[in-house]
C-alpha positions as CSV (number, residue, x, y, z in Angstrom):
1,M,-28.4,-66.7,-91.0
2,R,-28.8,-69.5,-93.6
3,K,-25.1,-69.5,-94.2
4,L,-24.4,-69.8,-90.5
5,A,-26.9,-72.6,-90.2
6,V,-25.2,-74.5,-93.0
7,I,-21.8,-74.0,-91.3
8,A,-23.2,-75.3,-88.0
9,V,-24.9,-78.3,-89.6
10,A,-21.7,-79.2,-91.4
11,A,-19.8,-78.9,-88.2
12,A,-22.3,-81.1,-86.3
13,L,-22.2,-83.7,-89.0
14,A,-18.4,-83.7,-89.2
15,I,-18.2,-84.2,-85.4
16,A,-20.8,-87.0,-85.6
17,W,-19.0,-88.7,-88.4
18,A,-15.6,-88.4,-86.6
19,S,-16.8,-89.6,-83.3
20,P,-15.8,-93.1,-82.4
21,C,-18.6,-93.2,-79.9
22,L,-21.3,-93.3,-82.6
23,A,-22.0,-96.4,-84.5
24,A,-22.6,-96.3,-88.3
25,D,-26.3,-96.8,-88.0
26,T,-26.6,-94.1,-85.4
27,K,-24.7,-91.7,-87.7
28,E,-27.1,-92.6,-90.5
29,D,-30.1,-92.0,-88.3
30,L,-28.7,-88.6,-87.3
31,R,-28.2,-87.7,-90.9
32,K,-31.7,-88.8,-91.9
33,A,-33.3,-87.0,-89.0
34,L,-31.6,-83.8,-89.8
35,K,-32.6,-84.1,-93.5
36,E,-36.2,-84.8,-92.7
37,N,-36.6,-82.4,-89.8
38,P,-34.2,-79.4,-90.4
39,D,-36.4,-77.3,-88.1
40,I,-35.1,-79.3,-85.1
41,F,-31.6,-78.2,-85.7
42,L,-32.6,-74.6,-86.6
43,D,-34.5,-74.4,-83.3
44,F,-31.3,-75.6,-81.6
45,L,-29.3,-72.9,-83.3
46,R,-31.9,-70.2,-82.2
47,E,-31.5,-71.3,-78.6
48,H,-27.7,-71.2,-78.8
49,K,-27.2,-68.0,-80.9
50,V,-24.4,-66.7,-78.6
51,E,-22.4,-69.9,-78.7
52,L,-22.9,-70.0,-82.5
53,F,-21.7,-66.4,-82.9
54,D,-18.6,-67.2,-80.8
55,I,-17.8,-70.2,-82.9
56,V,-18.2,-68.3,-86.2
57,D,-16.4,-65.2,-84.8
58,S,-13.5,-67.3,-83.6
59,G,-13.3,-68.9,-87.1
60,I,-13.3,-65.5,-88.8
61,K,-10.5,-64.2,-86.6
62,A,-8.4,-67.3,-87.1
63,K,-8.9,-67.0,-90.9
64,R,-7.8,-63.3,-90.8
65,E,-4.8,-64.1,-88.7
66,D,-3.8,-66.9,-91.1
67,E,-4.2,-64.5,-94.1
68,K,-2.1,-61.8,-92.3
69,L,0.7,-64.3,-91.6
70,K,0.8,-65.6,-95.1
71,R,0.7,-62.0,-96.5
72,R,3.5,-61.0,-94.2
73,E,5.6,-63.9,-95.2
74,A,5.1,-63.0,-98.9
75,E,6.0,-59.4,-98.2
76,L,9.1,-60.3,-96.3
77,A,10.2,-62.2,-99.4
78,K,9.1,-59.4,-101.7
79,P,8.5,-56.1,-99.8
80,L,6.0,-53.6,-101.1
81,A,7.8,-50.7,-102.8
82,P,5.8,-47.4,-102.6
83,V,7.2,-44.3,-104.3
84,I,9.2,-42.4,-101.8
85,D,9.5,-38.6,-102.3
86,P,11.5,-37.0,-99.5
87,A,9.7,-33.8,-100.2
88,R,6.5,-35.5,-99.0
89,V,7.8,-36.4,-95.6
90,V,5.5,-34.7,-93.1
91,A,6.9,-36.1,-89.8
92,G,10.2,-37.5,-88.6
93,K,13.6,-37.2,-90.3
94,P,13.6,-37.1,-94.2
95,D,16.5,-39.6,-94.3
96,A,15.3,-41.9,-91.5
97,K,15.8,-45.7,-91.9
98,V,12.2,-46.6,-91.0
99,T,9.6,-45.4,-93.5
100,V,5.9,-45.3,-92.8
101,V,3.7,-44.6,-95.8
102,E,0.1,-43.9,-94.8
103,Y,-2.8,-44.1,-97.2
104,S,-5.7,-42.1,-95.6
105,D,-8.8,-40.0,-96.0
106,F,-9.4,-36.8,-94.0
107,L,-13.0,-37.6,-93.6
108,C,-12.5,-41.2,-92.3
109,S,-13.0,-41.6,-88.5
110,F,-10.7,-44.6,-88.4
111,C,-8.0,-42.6,-90.1
112,A,-8.3,-40.0,-87.4
113,R,-7.7,-42.7,-84.8
114,G,-4.8,-44.1,-86.9
115,A,-3.2,-40.6,-87.1
116,K,-3.0,-40.5,-83.3
117,I,-1.2,-43.9,-83.3
118,I,1.3,-42.6,-85.9
119,D,2.0,-39.5,-83.7
120,E,2.8,-41.9,-80.8
121,L,5.1,-43.9,-83.1
122,V,6.9,-40.8,-84.2
123,A,7.3,-39.8,-80.6
124,A,8.7,-43.2,-79.8
125,H,11.2,-43.1,-82.7
126,P,12.2,-39.4,-83.1
127,D,15.5,-40.0,-84.8
128,D,14.9,-43.0,-87.0
129,L,11.4,-42.8,-88.5
130,R,9.8,-40.8,-91.3
131,V,6.1,-40.5,-92.3
132,I,4.8,-39.9,-95.8
133,Y,1.0,-39.2,-95.9
134,K,-0.7,-40.3,-99.1
135,H,-4.4,-40.3,-100.1
136,M,-7.3,-42.6,-100.8
137,P,-10.1,-40.0,-100.9
138,S,-13.6,-41.2,-100.7
139,S,-15.5,-38.0,-101.7
140,E,-15.1,-34.7,-103.4
141,T,-14.6,-33.0,-100.1
142,S,-11.9,-35.5,-99.2
143,K,-10.2,-34.8,-102.5
144,Q,-10.3,-31.1,-101.9
145,A,-8.9,-31.5,-98.4
146,A,-6.1,-33.6,-99.9
147,L,-5.3,-30.9,-102.4
148,Y,-5.2,-28.3,-99.7
149,Y,-2.9,-30.5,-97.6
150,E,-0.5,-31.1,-100.5
151,A,-0.4,-27.4,-101.3
152,M,0.3,-26.7,-97.6
153,L,3.2,-29.2,-97.8
154,M,4.7,-27.2,-100.6
155,Q,4.9,-24.2,-98.3
156,N,6.1,-25.8,-95.1
157,R,5.9,-29.3,-93.6
158,D,5.2,-28.0,-90.1
159,K,2.2,-26.0,-91.3
160,A,1.1,-29.1,-93.3
161,K,1.2,-31.2,-90.2
162,K,-0.7,-28.6,-88.2
163,F,-3.3,-28.5,-91.0
164,H,-3.4,-32.4,-91.1
165,D,-4.1,-32.5,-87.3
166,L,-6.8,-29.7,-87.6
167,L,-8.6,-31.6,-90.3
168,F,-8.8,-34.8,-88.3
169,A,-10.0,-32.9,-85.3
170,S,-12.7,-31.1,-87.3
171,Q,-14.2,-33.9,-89.4
172,E,-17.8,-33.0,-88.5
173,E,-17.2,-29.4,-89.3
174,L,-15.4,-30.3,-92.5
175,F,-18.3,-32.5,-93.6
176,K,-20.8,-29.7,-93.2
177,G,-18.7,-26.7,-94.2
178,K,-16.6,-28.2,-97.0
179,E,-14.3,-25.6,-98.6
180,D,-15.2,-22.8,-96.2
181,T,-13.9,-25.0,-93.4
182,L,-10.8,-25.9,-95.4
183,K,-10.0,-22.2,-95.8
184,K,-10.6,-21.5,-92.2
185,L,-8.4,-24.3,-91.0
186,A,-5.6,-23.4,-93.5
187,A,-5.6,-19.9,-92.1
188,E,-5.5,-21.3,-88.6
189,A,-2.4,-23.3,-89.7
190,K,-0.8,-20.0,-90.8
191,A,-0.9,-20.8,-94.5
192,D,0.1,-18.2,-97.2
193,M,-3.5,-18.0,-98.4
194,P,-2.9,-16.3,-101.8
195,R,-0.2,-18.9,-102.6
196,L,-2.4,-21.7,-101.4
197,A,-5.3,-20.6,-103.6
198,A,-3.0,-20.8,-106.6
199,D,-1.2,-24.0,-105.7
200,I,-4.3,-26.2,-105.1
201,K,-5.0,-25.7,-108.8
202,R,-1.7,-27.2,-109.9
203,K,-2.1,-30.2,-112.1
204,E,0.7,-32.1,-110.5
205,L,-1.1,-32.1,-107.2
206,S,-4.3,-33.7,-108.6
207,E,-2.1,-36.2,-110.5
208,R,-0.4,-37.0,-107.2
209,L,-3.8,-37.9,-105.6
210,V,-4.6,-40.2,-108.5
211,A,-1.2,-41.9,-108.3
212,D,-1.5,-42.3,-104.5
213,D,-4.9,-44.0,-104.9
214,K,-3.7,-46.3,-107.7
215,E,-0.6,-47.3,-105.7
216,A,-2.8,-48.2,-102.7
217,R,-5.1,-50.3,-104.9
218,D,-2.1,-52.0,-106.6
219,F,-1.1,-53.1,-103.1
220,D,-4.7,-54.5,-102.7
221,F,-5.6,-52.0,-100.0
222,Q,-9.4,-52.0,-99.8
223,G,-9.9,-49.1,-97.5
224,T,-8.4,-46.6,-95.1
225,P,-6.3,-46.3,-93.2
226,S,-3.7,-48.6,-94.7
227,Y,0.1,-48.4,-94.2
228,V,3.4,-49.7,-95.6
229,V,6.1,-49.9,-92.9
230,N,9.5,-50.8,-94.3
231,G,7.8,-52.7,-97.1
232,L,5.2,-54.6,-95.0
233,S,1.5,-53.8,-94.9
234,I,-0.8,-52.9,-92.0
235,R,-4.5,-52.7,-92.8
236,G,-6.8,-50.7,-90.7
237,A,-6.3,-48.6,-87.5
238,Q,-4.1,-51.0,-85.6
239,P,-2.5,-50.5,-82.1
240,L,0.9,-49.1,-81.7
241,G,2.3,-52.6,-80.9
242,E,1.5,-53.8,-84.5
243,F,3.8,-51.1,-85.9
244,E,6.5,-51.8,-83.4
245,D,6.4,-55.5,-84.2
246,I,7.0,-54.7,-87.9
247,I,9.8,-52.3,-87.2
248,R,11.6,-55.0,-85.1
249,L,10.9,-57.6,-87.7
250,T,12.2,-55.6,-90.6
251,E,15.2,-54.2,-88.7
252,G,16.1,-57.7,-87.6
253,K,15.9,-58.9,-91.2
254,R,18.3,-56.2,-92.3
255,Q,21.0,-57.1,-89.7
């Protein structure tokens, strides 16, 4: 609250100083009054909390939008370059011209929401889009789920996608049941369970998780879900239109 008060005071003073309607002595009186009686202004803020919140919220949104535009401009000049392994494509065509790399966590509710948007995107671009699912696990259970998923992908990508969908639909159960739930969902996705039990112990899979997380952090992704679409970043579970805008933007740049 103190920070908001400082912002509001500064804004009020700036307006007062810039106003041609206030004489110099009036401005000085205002400054002196605020300095000697800060409670007057604080009382005013308390009476106008909604208006203050709207002002600050508007400023935060404007700052974020400005940062996004600057970041997009920089990424258009120098696109992000995640490692692309066609064997890790879980949806779409392996040789598609549009690549979506998703950095996610099977226990993240926002990631579950984002996964549905990606399904919509794939449905809208069945012939020219591919999705690679990578990991930023936040817990041991998340890491174990990621290992199960990668082991499933080694068997069959359709089974891996089914398992992926089951995990996101069963987050509460997974949180409580941990590996018992993972085994249950893997069986439901028709996994070869003996092979799965062996493959989740493969060193290259655990190394893959570490590499995914490092890559995401190298791109300055602070949380999940985050995406790289044709070299441009999307941060957070954004609406379908955000992805479509980037696809149009990058395709237009290529032409």
